[in-house]
C-alpha positions in Angstrom: 16.5 -37.4 -51.5 15.2 -34.1 -53.3 13.3 -35.1 -56.6 15.4 -32.1 -57.9 18.7 -33.1 -56.1 21.8 -33.8 -57.9 24.7 -31.5 -60.5 23.0 -28.9 -61.5 24.9 -28.7 -64.5 23.3 -31.6 -66.5 19.9 -29.2 -66.5 20.0 -27.1 -69.2 18.8 -23.3 -69.3 15.5 -23.6 -70.8 14.9 -26.6 -68.0 15.8 -24.0 -64.9 13.3 -21.8 -66.0 9.8 -21.9 -64.1 8.4 -18.6 -64.4 5.0 -18.6 -65.8 4.6 -16.2 -69.2 1.4 -14.7 -70.8 -0.1 -16.6 -73.8 -0.1 -13.5 -76.0 -1.5 -15.7 -79.0 -4.6 -16.7 -77.2 -4.9 -13.4 -76.0 -5.2 -12.2 -79.3 -7.5 -14.3 -80.7 -9.8 -13.6 -77.4 -9.6 -9.8 -78.4 -10.2 -10.4 -82.1 -13.1 -12.8 -81.0 -14.6 -10.0 -79.3 -13.8 -7.0 -80.7 -17.4 -5.7 -81.2 -17.1 -5.6 -77.7 -14.0 -3.7 -77.6 -15.3 -1.2 -80.3 -18.5 -0.8 -78.7 -16.6 0.6 -75.6 -14.6 2.7 -77.4 -17.1 4.3 -79.1 -19.8 4.6 -76.3 -17.2 6.1 -73.5 -15.8 9.3 -75.9 -19.5 9.7 -77.2 -20.8 9.6 -73.4 -17.9 11.9 -72.5 -19.0 14.6 -75.1 -22.4 14.5 -74.3 -22.0 15.3 -70.4 -18.9 18.0 -71.0 -22.1 19.4 -73.5 -23.9 20.2 -70.6 -21.3 21.7 -68.3 -20.6 25.4 -68.0 -17.3 26.6 -69.1 -15.4 28.3 -66.7 -12.9 31.0 -67.4 -9.7 31.2 -65.3 -7.6 34.7 -64.8 -4.3 35.0 -62.6 -2.6 37.8 -61.2 0.6 37.7 -59.9 1.8 39.6 -56.9 5.4 39.8 -56.1 6.4 39.3 -52.1 9.1 41.8 -51.4 11.3 40.2 -48.6 14.0 42.6 -48.4 13.3 44.9 -45.0 12.6 48.8 -46.1 13.6 51.4 -43.3 11.8 54.5 -43.4 13.2 55.4 -39.9 16.2 54.8 -37.9 13.7 52.4 -35.7 10.4 51.3 -37.4 7.5 50.0 -35.8 6.3 47.4 -37.8 8.7 45.3 -39.8 9.1 46.5 -43.7 9.7 43.4 -45.4 9.2 39.4 -44.2 12.9 38.3 -44.6 14.0 34.8 -46.2 10.9 32.5 -43.9 9.2 30.8 -46.5 6.6 30.0 -43.8 5.5 33.9 -43.3 5.5 34.1 -47.5 2.6 31.3 -47.2 1.2 32.8 -44.6 0.3 35.6 -46.8 -1.7 33.6 -49.0 -4.1 33.1 -46.2 -4.2 36.6 -45.7 -5.5 37.1 -49.5 -7.7 34.4 -48.8 -9.0 36.0 -45.5 -12.3 37.8 -45.2 -10.6 41.1 -45.0 -9.8 40.9 -48.2 -12.3 39.1 -50.1 -14.6 41.4 -47.7 -13.1 44.3 -49.2 -13.3 43.2 -52.7 -17.4 42.5 -52.2 -17.7 46.4 -51.2 -15.8 48.1 -54.1 -17.1 45.4 -56.7 -20.9 45.9 -54.8 -21.4 41.6 -55.3 -24.1 41.8 -53.1 -26.2 43.6 -56.2 -24.7 40.8 -58.5 -26.8 38.1 -59.0 -24.6 35.4 -59.7 -23.1 35.9 -56.0 -26.2 36.8 -54.0 -28.6 33.9 -54.9 -31.5 35.9 -53.0 -31.8 38.3 -56.0 -34.5 38.2 -58.6 -32.7 36.9 -62.0 -34.5 38.9 -63.4 -35.5 42.2 -62.0 -32.0 42.1 -60.0 -33.8 43.9 -56.8 -34.1 41.6 -53.4 -37.1 39.8 -52.9 -39.8 41.3 -50.1 -39.3 39.8 -46.6 -41.6 41.4 -44.0 -40.3 39.3 -41.3 -36.4 39.3 -41.6 -35.0 42.7 -40.4 -33.1 44.4 -43.0 -29.5 44.1 -41.5 -29.5 40.7 -40.9 -30.9 40.1 -44.8 -27.6 42.1 -45.6 -25.0 40.2 -43.6 -27.1 37.2 -45.3 -26.0 39.1 -48.5 -22.7 40.1 -47.8 -21.9 36.7 -46.3 -23.0 34.6 -49.2 -21.5 36.8 -51.7 -18.0 36.6 -49.4 -18.7 32.6 -49.6 -19.3 32.2 -53.3 -16.4 34.5 -53.7 -13.7 31.9 -51.5 -14.7 28.9 -53.5 -13.9 30.9 -56.9 -10.2 31.9 -55.5 -7.1 29.7 -55.6 -4.1 31.1 -54.0 -1.3 29.5 -54.5 3.0 30.2 -54.4 5.6 29.2 -57.1 8.1 26.9 -55.9 11.0 28.4 -54.7 10.0 31.8 -55.5 8.1 34.9 -54.0 5.7 34.9 -56.1 2.5 34.4 -55.5 -0.5 33.9 -58.0 -4.1 35.0 -57.7 -6.6 32.6 -59.4 -10.3 33.2 -60.1 -12.6 30.7 -62.6 -16.1 32.2 -63.4 -18.3 31.9 -65.8 -18.0 34.8 -67.0 -13.8 35.8 -69.3 -14.0 39.7 -68.6 -15.1 38.9 -64.9 -12.9 36.7 -63.8 -9.9 39.6 -64.9 -12.0 41.8 -63.0 -11.9 40.2 -59.4 -8.2 38.8 -59.8 -6.9 42.1 -60.3 -9.5 43.9 -57.6 -8.0 40.7 -55.2 -4.5 41.6 -56.1 -5.2 45.5 -55.6 -7.2 45.1 -52.5 -4.6 42.8 -50.7 -1.7 45.6 -51.6 -4.1 48.3 -49.9 -4.6 45.9 -47.3 -1.0 45.7 -46.4 -0.5 49.5 -46.9 -3.4 50.4 -44.3 -2.3 47.3 -41.8 0.8 49.4 -41.8 -0.8 53.0 -41.4 -3.2 51.6 -38.6 -0.5 50.1 -36.8 1.8 53.0 -36.8 -1.7 55.1 -35.6 -2.3 52.9 -32.8 1.1 52.9 -31.6 1.5 56.7 -32.0 -1.6 56.9 -30.2 -0.6 55.0 -27.4 2.7 56.7 -27.2 0.5 59.7 -26.6 -1.0 58.3 -24.2 1.9 57.1 -22.5 3.6 60.6 -22.8 1.4 62.0 -20.8 1.7 59.4 -18.1 5.6 59.8 -17.7 5.6 63.7 -18.0 3.6 63.8 -15.0 5.4 61.0 -13.3 8.5 63.3 -14.2 7.2 66.1 -12.7 6.0 64.5 -9.2 9.8 62.8 -9.1 11.2 66.4 -10.0 9.1 68.1 -7.4 10.5 65.2 -4.6 13.9 65.9 -5.3 13.8 69.8 -5.2 12.0 69.6 -1.6 13.8 67.1 0.0 16.6 69.4 -1.1 14.9 72.3 0.1 14.2 70.4 3.4 17.7 69.6 4.2 19.1 72.6 3.5 20.9 70.8 0.6 22.1 73.0 -2.3 24.9 73.3 -4.6 27.2 76.3 -5.9 29.5 75.3 -9.4 29.0 71.6 -9.0 29.5 71.4 -5.5 27.4 71.5 -2.3 28.0 74.2 -0.2 28.9 71.8 3.1 31.6 70.6 1.1 32.6 73.9 -0.4 32.4 75.5 3.5 34.2 72.5 4.7 37.1 73.3 2.1 37.4 76.9 3.0 37.9 76.2 6.8 40.6 73.3 6.0 42.3 76.1 4.0 42.1 78.4 6.9 42.8 76.0 9.4 46.3 75.0 7.6 46.5 79.0 7.8 46.0 79.4 11.5 48.4 76.5 12.2 50.9 77.8 10.5 50.1 81.4 11.9 50.1 79.9 15.7 53.2 78.3 14.9 55.0 81.4 13.6 53.9 83.1 16.6 55.0 80.6 19.5 58.6 80.6 17.7 58.8 84.2 17.8 57.6 84.3 21.5 60.2 81.7 22.5 63.0 83.7 20.5 62.1 86.8 22.8 61.8 85.2 25.8 65.1 83.5 25.7 66.5 86.8 25.0 65.1 88.8 27.3 66.1 86.1 30.0 69.7 85.6 29.1 70.5 89.2 28.4 67.7 91.2 29.5 66.6 92.4 26.3 65.3 90.9 23.2 67.7 90.6 20.0 67.0 92.2 16.8 65.3 90.3 14.7 64.1 91.1 11.4 60.4 92.1 12.7 62.1 94.5 14.4 63.8 96.5 11.9 61.5 100.2 12.0 60.3 99.5 15.2 61.3 101.9 18.4 64.0 98.7 19.5 66.2 99.5 16.7 65.9 103.6 17.8 66.9 102.3 21.5 69.8 100.2 20.8 71.1 103.1 18.7 70.6 105.3 21.5 71.9 103.5 23.9 75.4 102.7 21.2 75.5 106.2 21.2 75.5 106.8 24.8 78.0 104.2 25.3 80.2 105.6 22.5 79.9 109.3 24.2 80.3 107.7 27.9 83.3 106.1 26.4 85.2 109.0 25.0 84.4 111.2 27.9 85.9 108.7 30.7 89.2 108.6 28.3 89.3 112.7 28.4 87.4 113.8 31.7 87.8 110.9 34.0 85.1 108.8 36.0 84.0 111.7 38.3 83.4 114.8 35.8 79.4 115.5 36.1 79.7 115.1 32.3 80.9 111.6 32.7 78.3 111.0 35.6 75.5 112.3 33.0 76.6 109.8 30.1 76.4 107.1 32.8 73.5 107.7 33.2 72.0 108.6 30.0 73.5 104.7 29.3 71.0 103.5 32.2 68.5 105.1 30.8 68.9 103.8 27.5 69.3 100.2 28.5 66.6 101.0 31.1 64.1 101.5 27.9 65.8 98.8 25.9 64.3 96.7 29.1 60.7 97.8 28.4 60.6 98.0 25.3 61.8 94.1 25.3 59.3 93.2 27.7 56.6 95.1 25.6 58.2 93.1 22.7 57.6 89.7 24.6 53.7 90.7 25.7 52.7 91.5 22.2 54.3 88.2 20.6 52.4 86.2 23.6 49.3 88.1 22.8 49.8 87.6 19.1 50.4 83.8 20.1 47.0 83.4 22.1 45.4 85.2 19.7 46.5 82.7 16.9 45.7 80.0 19.0 42.2 81.1 20.0 41.9 81.9 15.9 43.0 78.3 15.2 40.9 76.9 18.3 37.8 78.7 16.1 38.4 77.4 13.1 39.0 73.7 14.3 35.3 74.0 16.3 33.8 74.8 12.6 35.4 72.0 11.3 34.2 69.9 13.3 30.8 71.0 12.9 31.2 71.7 9.3 31.9 67.5 10.1 29.0 66.9 11.7 26.7 68.7 9.1 28.6 66.9 5.9 28.0 63.9 7.6 24.2 64.5 8.4 24.3 65.8 4.7 26.0 62.6 3.1 22.9 60.3 4.9 20.3 63.1 3.2 22.2 62.5 -0.2 21.4 59.0 0.0 18.3 59.4 -0.1 18.7 62.3 -2.7 20.9 60.2 -5.0 17.8 57.7 -4.9 15.0 60.6 -5.5 16.8 62.1 -8.3 17.8 58.3 -9.9 14.4 57.8 -9.8 13.7 60.6 -11.7 16.3 60.1 -14.3 14.7 57.0 -15.2 12.0 58.5 -15.5 13.4 61.3 -17.6 15.2 59.1 -19.7 11.8 56.8 -20.2 10.3 60.4 -21.2 12.9 61.4 -23.8 12.9 57.7 -25.2 9.2 57.8 -26.0 9.3 61.4 -26.9 12.0 60.6 -29.5 9.8 57.6 -30.9 6.5 59.9 -31.1 8.0 62.4 -33.2 9.5 59.1 -35.1 6.0 57.6 -35.7 4.1 60.8 -36.2 6.8 60.9 -39.3 5.9 57.6 -40.1 2.2 58.0 -40.1 2.4 59.3 -43.8 4.7 57.2 -45.1 4.1 54.2 -46.0 6.4 51.2 -47.1 5.6 48.6 -50.0 5.9 45.1 -48.5 4.1 43.4 -51.7 3.2 45.2 -55.3 1.4 43.8 -58.2 3.4 42.0 -61.2 1.6 41.0 -63.7 -2.3 42.0 -64.0 -4.9 39.2 -64.9 -6.0 39.1 -68.7 -9.3 38.3 -70.1 -9.2 34.9 -70.6 -9.6 33.5 -74.4 -10.7 30.1 -73.7 -12.2 28.3 -71.0 -10.2 26.2 -68.4 -12.9 24.2 -67.3 -13.4 21.3 -68.4 -10.6 20.1 -70.3 -12.4 18.7 -73.3 -9.2 17.1 -74.8 -7.9 15.6 -71.6 -11.0 14.2 -70.7 -11.9 12.9 -74.2 -7.9 11.1 -74.7 -9.1 9.9 -70.6 -12.7 8.3 -72.2 -11.3 6.7 -74.7 -8.2 5.2 -72.6 -11.1 4.0 -70.3 -13.2 2.8 -73.4 -10.4 0.5 -74.3 -9.6 -0.7 -70.9 -13.2 -1.5 -70.2 -13.7 -3.0 -73.9 -10.3 -5.0 -73.4 -11.7 -6.2 -70.0 -15.1 -6.9 -70.9 -13.8 -9.4 -73.8 -11.3 -11.0 -71.8 -14.3 -11.7 -68.7 -17.0 -12.0 -71.4 -14.4 -14.8 -73.3 -13.9 -16.5 -69.8 -17.6 -16.8 -68.7 -19.3 -17.2 -71.7 -19.5 -20.8 -70.6 -21.0 -20.5 -66.9 -24.5 -19.2 -67.9 -27.0 -22.1 -68.3 -24.5 -25.3 -68.7 -22.9 -27.3 -66.6 -19.4 -25.8 -65.6 -17.8 -29.1 -66.2 -19.5 -29.1 -69.8 -17.2 -26.6 -71.2 -17.3 -25.8 -74.9 -13.7 -26.1 -77.1 -13.8 -22.0 -77.7 -14.7 -20.6 -74.1 -12.5 -22.7 -71.7 -10.1 -25.6 -73.5 -8.8 -27.0 -70.0 -7.2 -23.5 -68.4 -9.8 -22.7 -66.4 -9.8 -26.2 -64.3 -8.5 -25.8 -60.6 -5.3 -27.9 -60.8 -3.9 -28.1 -57.3 -0.9 -30.7 -56.9 -1.7 -34.4 -58.8 -4.3 -34.6 -61.6 -4.6 -37.6 -63.9 -5.9 -36.7 -67.5 -7.5 -39.5 -69.4 -10.1 -40.1 -72.6 -12.4 -42.5 -73.8 -11.5 -41.3 -77.4 -8.0 -40.9 -79.4 -4.5 -40.9 -77.6 -3.9 -37.0 -79.6 -7.8 -36.2 -77.8 -6.5 -36.8 -74.4 -2.9 -35.5 -75.2 -4.2 -32.1 -76.2 -6.6 -31.9 -73.2 -4.0 -32.9 -70.8 -1.4 -29.8 -72.2 -4.2 -27.5 -72.3 -5.1 -28.2 -68.5 -0.6 -27.6 -67.6 -1.0 -24.3 -69.8 -3.8 -22.8 -68.0 -1.8 -23.3 -64.6 1.0 -21.8 -66.1 -1.2 -18.8 -66.8 -2.2 -18.8 -63.6 1.1 -18.0 -62.5 1.9 -21.9 -60.8 4.4 -24.3 -61.9 3.7 -27.0 -63.8 5.3 -30.2 -65.6 3.1 -32.4 -68.0 4.3 -36.3 -67.0 3.2 -38.4 -70.4 2.5 -42.2 -68.8 0.7 -42.7 -72.2 1.2 -46.3 -73.8 2.2 -44.4 -77.1 4.3 -41.6 -75.9 8.1 -41.6 -77.3 9.7 -43.8 -75.4 13.5 -43.5 -77.2 14.5 -41.1 -74.3 15.1 -41.5 -70.7 12.5 -40.5 -68.6 10.6 -41.2 -65.4 11.7 -45.4 -65.0 15.6 -43.8 -65.5 15.2 -41.2 -62.7 13.4 -43.9 -60.6 16.4 -46.5 -60.7 18.9 -44.2 -60.3 20.4 -44.4 -63.8 19.8 -40.6 -64.6 19.0 -37.5 -62.7 16.2 -35.5 -63.0 18.0 -32.4 -64.6 18.9 -35.1 -67.4 15.4 -36.5 -68.2 13.4 -33.1 -67.8 12.3 -31.2 -71.0 11.3 -27.9 -71.4 9.0 -26.3 -73.7 10.4 -23.4 -76.2 9.8 -20.5 -74.1 11.1 -22.5 -71.2 7.9 -22.4 -68.9 6.4 -25.9 -69.4 8.6 -28.8 -68.2 7.9 -32.3 -69.8 8.6 -35.7 -68.4 8.3 -39.0 -70.7 7.5 -42.7 -68.9 11.2 -43.8 -70.1 12.7 -46.7 -72.3 10.7 -49.9 -71.8 13.3 -51.7 -70.6 13.8 -49.3 -67.5 9.9 -49.6 -67.6 10.4 -53.4 -66.8 12.7 -53.5 -63.8 10.7 -50.5 -61.8 9.2 -51.2 -58.3 6.1 -49.9 -57.0 8.0 -48.0 -54.0 10.6 -46.6 -56.6 7.3 -45.1 -58.9 5.4 -44.0 -55.4 9.2 -42.1 -54.4 9.6 -40.4 -57.5 5.7 -39.1 -57.8 5.7 -37.6 -54.6 9.1 -35.8 -55.6 8.0 -34.3 -58.0 4.0 -33.3 -56.6 6.8 -31.6 -53.8 9.0 -29.9 -56.7 6.3 -28.7 -58.6 2.3 -27.0 -58.1 0.9 -28.3 -60.3 1.5 -32.2 -62.0 -0.5 -33.6 -65.1 -0.5 -37.3 -65.8 -1.4 -38.4 -69.3 -2.3 -42.0 -69.0 -3.8 -42.3 -72.5 -7.3 -44.5 -73.1 -8.7 -45.4 -70.7 -9.3 -48.6 -71.6 -6.0 -49.5 -72.9 -3.8 -51.3 -71.3 -1.5 -49.0 -68.9 1.6 -48.9 -67.0 2.9 -49.9 -63.7 3.5 -46.3 -63.3 0.6 -44.6 -65.0 -1.5 -47.1 -62.3 0.6 -45.9 -59.5 -0.5 -42.3 -60.4 -4.3 -43.1 -60.9 -4.0 -44.5 -57.0 -2.0 -42.1 -55.6 -4.5 -38.8 -57.7 -7.0 -37.2 -55.7 -8.1 -35.4 -59.3 -8.9 -36.7 -62.8 -9.4 -34.7 -66.0 -12.0 -36.5 -68.5 -11.6 -35.2 -71.7 -14.8 -35.3 -74.0 -15.2 -36.3 -77.4 -17.8 -33.8 -78.3 -19.3 -30.4 -77.1 -21.3 -32.5 -74.0 -20.6 -35.7 -72.5 -22.2 -38.7 -73.4 -23.6 -41.6 -71.4 -21.2 -43.6 -71.8 -18.6 -40.8 -70.4 -20.9 -39.7 -67.8 -20.7 -43.2 -66.2 -17.0 -43.5 -66.7 -16.7 -39.9 -65.1 -19.0 -41.3 -62.2 -16.8 -44.5 -61.7 -13.7 -42.1 -61.5 -14.8 -40.7 -59.1 -14.9 -43.3 -56.4 -18.2 -42.5 -54.6 -17.0 -38.6 -54.7 -13.0 -39.8 -53.6 -11.6 -37.9 -56.9 -13.2 -35.1 -58.3 -13.5 -35.4 -62.0 -13.6 -32.7 -64.6 -15.2 -33.4 -68.0 -13.3 -31.0 -70.4 -13.0 -30.7 -74.3 -9.7 -30.2 -76.1 -8.8 -29.3 -79.7 -6.6 -31.1 -81.3 -4.9 -27.6 -83.5 -4.3 -26.1 -79.8 -1.9 -29.2 -79.3 -0.1 -28.9 -82.6 0.4 -25.2 -81.7 2.0 -25.8 -78.6 4.2 -28.7 -80.0 5.2 -26.6 -82.7 
């Protein structure tokens, strides 16, 4: 069964608190005793700080502010370089490195001639201001070294930072000379702005030169490509009129002529067929619209007149009359003439049809040759189009570069600013370094801290110099620095008040070190009205009901118990309770009272179980009797014995 087992409702809130606390009263007494040490540190540290500040060269700081404009400024439609940094804060942070670069700072060194300034060039003679003679070093190397030294000094004095969530950059220069500080800060700001403008102009100029050189190459390539196109057209007889190839135009014309010739053939063939059919069936051709106004019309009129006269004469004169015979001959002659004319017309129609067919055949042959030529031309057009595409692509690139070249030419004289100075650095009135007031305040705080620490350490180790650490004066130790682990027995050859005071001081010392401690009072003069260890061992009460706590609840106390209960104790029961207490607390301080008095069973069992004991001395140093008793208590080194000196007032304070 654990020592603290049982119903926790029986335990008071103060008894449940075992956390350590600080002895403010003892700390105050320690600080008061060592007040002169603290006062010395409070005076010495600020004095040393003031003395050190008097030898530090003051430095002045001046700040110029630059605004990085993130907006894109377009001068022409297609910019060569980006005018503005956009919303990327990393690009804004990159401008900090640009400002601190050798390009910008080198411009300041040259513009302000910092090489001739002794502060920036240590090699200059401070009195004469002239460079030392160096016969062994080349003059160019001297100038380069001086320039590098001035540049390094300026970079060391410069601090560039960006304000949070803004596009404003602070350029701060720290120098011993206030006027020079402001001049340098403004010069760096102006040098940065000028560098940005020069960079933009140089970039445009470089691109312009590159484009101009490229234009010459493209123009030569374009001329060669166009020459190849024209040569190919001339060699393959490829030409165009009104946007159309001559071969295609000729083929179109032949196609139209072929249609006309075919119509003509059909027309002549139809007329020939009609005439031949008329000649075959009637012996003469019929009257057609094409015969109107021809000789056939007159012959037909003649035949009609001859037949009319023949009929008239036959009706009047009779068939044998000479005039009738003459009329018959006239009709026969007219019919013969009509037949001959019909044959002539058929022959003429046959000739017209043959001519139309020959013309159609000629046009067909011409069209076939034109088609063959067109096919050959189409094959050549594939190569021609390839050459034309090549020339066209070169022409497009050339025209694009030509336009860009014109834009860049206009851009060279227009510089769009992406940064501007929004606040010039003013001449500082007071130095920025060293910060005297903060350093003096820090020296005062440091002096107070060191003084308090020195006072505490001095009070703790005052008795360790030249003395036996077990024989510590009351004002220096009072038992609080005794090493306490587990069960410790406290006794004395003096009075009961003395040993009780020493035991309480040991317990308080354990609490100050952050350990949980309990004070078990088993002395013969201890109060025996309340239940205690005996009742716990007999099981009549739980530990929560027997334990008591100080007013602050830090130190727990346990009495021996009532006498009737002590009379019924057994060794095993007491041993079990002591083991349970030792398992619950870090330090168990047992007061057994005077060493030569009669002790209870619980005190004797505690003396047998402990390996540490404390003998409270009656004076500042142990006498011969106390030393012999300490030797006897050690049991040949088995028990560690500590000699301490306790004060009665401390006992009263802890009890009060």
